[in-house]
C-alpha positions in Angstrom: 87.4 85.4 8.8 86.4 84.6 12.4 88.5 83.2 15.2 86.6 79.9 14.8 87.4 79.7 11.2 91.0 80.4 11.7 91.1 77.8 14.4 89.2 75.4 12.1 92.3 75.7 9.7 94.7 74.4 12.3 95.7 70.6 12.2 93.3 68.5 14.2 94.2 65.6 16.4 93.5 62.2 14.9 92.6 59.0 16.7 95.5 56.8 17.3 94.1 54.0 15.1 94.0 56.3 12.2 97.5 57.7 12.9 98.9 54.0 12.9 97.1 53.2 9.5 98.6 56.2 8.0 102.0 55.3 9.3 101.7 51.8 8.0 100.8 53.3 4.4 103.8 55.6 4.5 106.1 52.7 5.6 105.0 50.8 2.6 105.8 53.9 0.4 109.2 54.0 2.0 109.8 50.2 1.5 108.7 50.2 -2.0 110.8 53.2 -2.9 113.9 51.4 -1.3 113.2 48.2 -3.3 113.0 50.4 -6.4 116.2 52.3 -5.9 117.8 48.8 -5.2 116.4 47.2 -8.3 117.4 49.9 -10.7 121.2 48.9 -10.7 120.6 45.3 -9.6 117.5 44.1 -11.4 117.6 40.5 -10.5 114.3 39.4 -9.3 114.0 37.8 -5.9 111.2 36.1 -3.9 111.1 36.5 0.0 108.1 35.4 2.3 105.7 35.2 -0.5 106.6 38.7 -1.9 108.3 39.4 -5.1 111.2 41.8 -5.0 111.6 43.1 -8.5 110.9 46.2 -10.6 107.3 45.4 -11.2 106.4 44.9 -7.6 108.4 47.9 -6.6 106.9 50.3 -9.0 103.3 49.1 -8.7 103.5 48.8 -4.9 105.1 52.1 -4.7 102.2 53.7 -6.7 99.4 52.0 -4.8 101.0 53.0 -1.5 101.5 56.7 -2.4 97.8 56.8 -3.8 96.6 55.1 -0.5 98.4 57.5 1.7 97.2 60.5 0.0 93.7 59.3 -0.1 93.8 58.2 3.6 95.0 61.7 4.5 92.4 63.4 2.5 89.7 61.1 4.0 90.9 61.8 7.7 90.0 65.4 7.1 86.8 65.1 4.8 85.4 62.5 7.2 86.1 64.6 10.4 83.1 64.3 12.7 81.5 61.2 11.1 80.4 58.7 13.8 82.1 55.9 11.7 85.2 57.7 10.7 87.5 55.1 12.3 85.9 52.1 10.5 86.0 53.9 7.2 89.7 54.8 7.5 90.6 51.3 8.7 88.6 50.0 5.4 90.7 52.2 3.4 94.1 51.4 4.8 93.0 47.7 4.6 92.1 48.0 0.9 95.2 49.7 0.2 97.2 46.9 1.9 95.6 44.2 0.0 96.0 46.1 -3.2 99.8 46.3 -2.5 99.7 42.6 -1.6 98.2 41.8 -5.0 100.8 43.8 -6.7 103.7 42.3 -5.0 102.6 38.6 -4.2 105.1 36.0 -5.6 102.9 33.1 -4.1 99.8 32.0 -5.8 98.0 31.3 -2.5 99.0 34.7 -1.0 97.8 36.3 -4.3 94.3 34.5 -4.1 93.8 35.5 -0.5 94.8 39.2 -1.1 92.6 39.1 -4.2 89.6 37.9 -2.2 90.1 40.3 0.7 90.5 43.2 -1.4 87.1 42.5 -3.2 85.5 42.2 0.4 87.0 45.3 1.7 86.1 47.4 -1.6 82.5 46.0 -1.2 82.2 47.2 2.4 83.5 50.6 1.2 80.9 50.8 -1.6 78.0 50.4 0.6 79.5 52.4 3.5 76.8 54.8 4.8 74.4 54.3 1.9 71.7 51.4 2.3 69.5 52.7 -0.8 68.3 50.2 -3.4 70.4 51.7 -6.1 73.5 51.3 -3.9 72.4 47.6 -3.3 71.9 47.0 -7.0 75.4 48.3 -7.8 76.9 46.4 -5.0 75.2 43.1 -6.2 76.6 43.6 -9.7 80.1 44.0 -8.2 79.5 41.0 -6.0 78.5 38.8 -9.0 81.5 40.2 -11.1 84.1 39.6 -8.2 82.8 36.1 -7.6 83.2 35.1 -11.4 86.7 36.6 -11.5 87.6 34.8 -8.3 86.5 31.5 -9.7 88.4 32.0 -12.7 91.5 32.9 -10.8 91.2 29.9 -8.4 90.8 27.6 -11.4 94.0 29.2 -13.1 95.9 28.7 -9.8 94.8 25.0 -9.7 95.9 24.4 -13.2 99.2 26.1 -12.6 100.1 24.1 -9.6 98.9 20.9 -11.4 101.5 21.4 -14.1 104.2 23.2 -12.2 103.8 21.4 -8.7 104.4 24.7 -7.1 102.6 27.7 -5.7 105.5 30.1 -6.4 104.7 32.2 -9.5 108.4 32.1 -10.6 108.5 28.3 -10.6 105.0 28.1 -12.4 106.3 30.6 -15.2 109.4 28.5 -15.6 107.4 25.3 -15.8 105.1 26.9 -18.4 108.0 27.4 -20.9 107.9 23.6 -21.5 104.1 23.1 -21.2 102.4 21.8 -24.3 100.0 24.4 -25.9 96.8 22.7 -25.0 97.9 23.0 -21.4 98.5 26.8 -21.8 95.2 27.7 -23.5 93.0 27.0 -20.4 95.4 28.8 -18.0 95.7 31.9 -20.1 92.0 32.1 -20.9 91.3 31.9 -17.1 93.7 34.5 -16.2 92.3 36.8 -18.9 88.8 36.3 -17.5 90.0 37.0 -14.0 91.7 40.2 -15.3 88.6 41.3 -17.1 86.5 40.8 -14.1 88.7 43.1 -11.9 89.5 45.7 -14.5 85.6 46.4 -15.3 85.5 45.0 -18.9 82.3 44.6 -20.6 80.0 42.9 -19.3 81.7 43.1 -15.7 81.8 46.8 -15.8 78.1 47.5 -15.0 78.6 48.1 -11.3 81.4 50.9 -11.6 79.3 53.8 -12.9 76.6 53.2 -10.4 78.9 53.6 -7.3 79.2 57.3 -7.5 77.3 57.6 -4.4 80.3 56.2 -2.5 82.4 58.9 -0.6 84.9 60.7 -2.9 88.0 58.8 -1.3 86.6 55.5 -2.2 86.2 56.7 -5.8 89.8 57.9 -6.0 91.2 54.7 -4.4 89.0 52.6 -6.6 89.5 54.0 -9.9 93.2 55.0 -9.3 94.6 51.7 -7.9 92.3 48.8 -7.3 90.8 48.3 -10.9 94.4 48.2 -12.0 95.0 44.8 -10.3 93.7 43.1 -13.4 96.6 44.7 -15.5 99.1 43.9 -12.9 97.9 40.2 -13.1 98.4 40.1 -16.7 101.8 41.7 -16.7 102.9 39.4 -14.2 101.8 36.4 -16.2 102.8 37.8 -19.4 105.0 34.9 -20.6 101.9 32.8 -20.4 99.3 35.1 -21.9 101.5 36.0 -24.9 101.9 32.4 -26.0 98.2 32.0 -26.4 97.0 34.0 -29.2 93.3 32.9 -28.7 93.3 34.4 -25.2 94.9 37.6 -26.7 92.2 37.9 -29.4 89.5 37.4 -26.8 91.2 40.0 -24.5 91.4 42.4 -27.5 87.8 42.0 -28.5 86.4 42.5 -25.1 88.7 45.5 -24.5 87.7 47.0 -27.8 84.1 46.7 -27.0 84.9 48.4 -23.5 86.9 51.2 -25.2 83.7 51.9 -27.5 81.1 51.6 -24.7 83.0 53.7 -22.1 84.0 56.5 -24.7 80.5 56.9 -26.0 78.9 56.9 -22.6 81.5 59.2 -21.0 80.9 61.9 -23.6 77.0 62.0 -22.7 77.3 62.3 -18.9 75.9 65.4 -17.2 77.8 64.8 -13.8 81.6 65.1 -13.1 81.9 61.9 -11.2 79.8 59.9 -13.8 82.0 61.2 -16.6 85.2 60.3 -14.7 83.6 56.7 -13.9 83.0 56.1 -17.6 86.3 57.4 -18.5 87.8 54.8 -16.2 85.8 52.1 -18.1 87.2 53.2 -21.5 90.8 53.6 -20.1 90.8 50.2 -18.7 89.8 48.7 -21.9 92.6 50.3 -23.6 94.8 49.1 -20.9 93.8 45.4 -21.4 94.1 46.0 -25.3 97.7 46.8 -24.8 98.2 43.7 -22.9 96.4 41.7 -25.6 98.8 43.0 -28.3 101.7 42.1 -26.0 102.6 45.8 -25.2 103.1 45.1 -21.5 105.6 47.9 -20.9 103.1 50.4 -22.4 100.3 48.9 -20.4 102.4 49.4 -17.1 102.9 53.1 -18.1 99.2 53.5 -18.8 98.4 52.1 -15.4 100.5 54.5 -13.6 99.5 57.5 -15.7 95.9 57.0 -15.7 95.9 56.2 -12.0 97.7 59.0 -10.9 95.4 61.5 -13.1 92.2 59.7 -11.9 93.2 60.0 -8.3 93.7 63.7 -8.6 90.6 64.2 -10.7 88.4 62.4 -8.1 90.0 64.3 -5.3 89.2 67.5 -7.1 85.9 66.6 -8.3 84.1 69.2 -6.1 85.7 72.1 -8.0 83.8 73.9 -10.7 84.5 72.2 -14.0 86.3 73.9 -16.8 84.3 75.1 -19.8 84.6 72.7 -22.8 86.7 73.7 -25.6 84.7 75.1 -28.7 85.2 73.0 -31.9 84.8 74.2 -35.5 82.6 72.7 -38.3 82.9 69.1 -39.0 84.7 69.4 -42.3 87.4 71.3 -40.6 87.7 69.0 -37.7 88.1 66.1 -40.1 90.6 67.9 -42.2 92.6 68.7 -39.0 92.4 65.1 -37.7 93.8 63.8 -41.0 96.4 66.3 -41.3 97.6 65.8 -37.7 97.5 62.1 -38.1 99.6 62.1 -41.2 102.1 64.7 -39.7 102.6 62.4 -36.8 103.1 59.3 -39.0 105.7 61.4 -41.0 107.6 62.2 -37.7 107.7 58.5 -36.6 110.7 57.6 -38.8 113.2 60.0 -37.1 111.5 59.2 -33.7 112.1 55.5 -34.2 115.7 55.9 -35.1 116.3 58.2 -32.2 114.7 56.1 -29.6 115.3 52.5 -30.7 111.6 51.7 -30.6 110.5 50.1 -34.0 106.8 50.2 -34.6 107.2 47.6 -37.4 108.4 45.0 -34.9 105.1 43.4 -34.4 101.4 44.2 -35.1 101.0 45.4 -31.6 103.8 48.0 -31.8 102.3 49.1 -35.0 98.8 49.4 -33.6 100.3 51.4 -30.7 102.0 53.8 -33.0 98.7 54.4 -35.0 96.9 55.2 -31.8 99.7 57.9 -30.9 99.2 59.3 -34.5 95.5 59.4 -34.0 96.0 61.1 -30.6 98.1 63.8 -32.3 95.2 64.2 -34.9 92.8 64.8 -31.9 95.2 67.2 -30.4 95.3 69.3 -33.7 91.4 69.5 -33.7 91.6 70.7 -30.1 94.4 73.2 -30.8 93.0 74.6 -34.1 89.3 73.6 -34.3 87.9 76.5 -32.4 90.3 79.4 -33.2 87.9 81.1 -35.5 89.5 83.6 -37.7 91.8 85.5 -35.1 95.2 85.6 -36.6 97.0 85.4 -33.3 94.8 82.5 -32.1 95.5 80.6 -35.3 99.2 81.3 -35.3 99.4 80.1 -31.6 97.3 77.0 -32.3 99.5 76.3 -35.3 102.6 76.4 -33.3 101.2 74.2 -30.7 99.9 71.7 -33.1 103.4 71.3 -35.0 105.2 71.1 -31.7 102.7 68.2 -30.6 103.4 66.4 -34.0 107.1 66.5 -33.6 107.3 65.7 -29.9 104.5 63.2 -29.2 106.2 60.3 -31.4 109.5 61.0 -29.8 108.2 61.2 -26.2 105.9 58.2 -26.6 108.5 56.0 -28.3 111.1 56.9 -25.8 108.7 56.1 -22.9 107.7 52.8 -24.4 111.5 51.9 -25.0 112.5 52.8 -21.5 109.5 50.9 -20.1 110.6 47.9 -22.1 114.1 48.0 -20.7 112.8 48.6 -17.3 110.4 45.5 -17.4 112.5 43.1 -19.3 114.2 41.6 -16.1 110.6 40.7 -15.0 108.9 39.4 -17.8 111.9 38.2 -19.8 112.4 38.1 -23.5 108.8 37.3 -24.8 108.2 35.6 -28.1 107.4 37.9 -31.0 103.7 38.4 -31.0 103.0 37.9 -34.7 100.6 35.7 -36.8 97.0 36.2 -38.1 95.3 36.1 -34.6 97.7 38.7 -33.2 97.1 40.8 -36.2 93.5 40.7 -35.7 94.0 41.4 -32.0 95.9 44.6 -33.1 93.5 45.7 -35.9 90.2 45.7 -33.9 91.3 48.4 -31.3 93.1 50.5 -33.8 90.0 50.6 -36.0 87.6 51.3 -33.2 89.8 54.2 -31.8 89.9 55.6 -35.4 86.2 55.5 -35.8 85.7 57.0 -32.3 88.1 60.0 -33.3 86.2 60.5 -36.7 82.8 60.5 -34.8 84.1 63.0 -32.3 85.6 65.3 -35.1 82.2 64.9 -37.1 80.0 65.7 -34.1 78.7 68.8 -35.4 77.2 67.0 -38.5 76.3 63.9 -36.7 74.4 65.8 -34.1 71.9 66.5 -36.8 71.1 62.9 -37.6 68.2 61.3 -35.6 69.8 57.9 -35.2 72.9 59.4 -33.8 70.9 61.5 -31.3 69.1 58.5 -30.3 72.4 56.6 -29.7 73.5 59.3 -27.6 70.6 58.9 -25.4 71.2 55.2 -25.0 75.0 56.0 -24.3 73.9 58.3 -21.5 72.4 55.4 -19.6 75.4 53.1 -20.6 73.3 51.4 -23.2 71.1 49.9 -20.3 73.6 47.1 -19.7 73.3 47.5 -16.0 69.6 47.4 -16.1 69.5 44.3 -18.2 71.8 42.5 -15.9 69.8 43.5 -12.9 66.7 41.8 -14.6 68.7 38.6 -14.9 70.0 38.7 -11.3 66.7 39.4 -9.9 65.6 35.9 -10.6 68.4 34.5 -8.6 69.7 37.1 -6.0 67.0 39.5 -5.0 68.3 43.1 -4.2 66.9 44.7 -1.0 68.2 47.8 0.7 70.8 45.8 2.7 70.8 42.6 0.5 74.4 43.0 -0.6 75.7 43.3 3.0 74.3 40.0 3.7 76.0 38.3 0.9 79.5 40.1 1.4 
């Protein structure tokens, strides 16, 4: 190593503006952490200066601020020497602050302003340093999806003010308890549409996989924190959403389609960042499904877990990818999938008694438990499918599989129970989500996830079928949903190299 290389490893001075922005982000981390520590023993929600001081805002704000701070530090080094480094870091910090406000707002007007400014700043990050036609088309799709979501949110805010005569979210939720059902249906439906647009649900998803030309810090912040805003919105307004089963069915249907499209497209991608992007689409579909079946605590856990993983995955996307695991023949994979699923179901009785989480309480909890069981079955395929005939490998894989079957239900049920207790002071005691429509909302995603697991296990056999191979080709292109949307938008909003910058 030369002296120049050694000197290059030393910390470099950063511009004052970048330093101040980073200090602000870490101040938000400390403030959110202090609120969380306060709320753990004294969970009474408070509202101050348009901000909600409760457990939801504390944990969501803490997560957004931590991810923003880490991404900002990464970007300050990766963009070293770039002529627009200062502007880029300022946009990153501003986007993080707006996402923080969306997570913590207790006033509808502040929520609306932060929602719009977050979209505008993300738009500028997506087109940063890239004025190609492909970037312009992706930004145009983002522009249209954001505007539709904002219109839905503004309409919901207007209806909430009309019925509650207040812009404070707490007052509106209290007024909603006495609202007639015909008044709640449009409010819940509009909130669902706004959340779907922000959380990249089909058909609002088409822009996300085509923004991989953006700098890696943008992808990390976008996939780890910003697309979670839709889930935070649904959790914040859970007392309204859960009372309108039609809105829950709509959310579940769209989320199920998003899971299927995202999972199939993810498996066929050739580039790491494209795979991660389609993975985000599928995971956001699962998150909104959890909200649709009234499993809001599980949705919050999913947001935090997926966001942390995806931030790390994007920041490490330049590393050499690991070799994919080998899987066995289709019949063996299917046998392992079934055996693992049944073993997990058998372990759920003791897990329910030990943790206090009852999967039979409502259709949503039942569907959640089935997804856990299917996940254990897939883990059995991964652990034992490619072991071959080596005795030591089989013994090691069998021990791992049995451990997963026993531990996964206990850990998942305990996490769901703990998250429910943690979130109860914020969302209150929600009505039991039962009835034919809620059962339908729970059945659709459970069946879709089971079919995806079966298709993955049977891949060695399905790969020999021409129709399946044709579907894989279509899935690699995202089923051409983005191209179809472009043809529609071309008639109204032409996309030139810099078209989206003018519209932002």
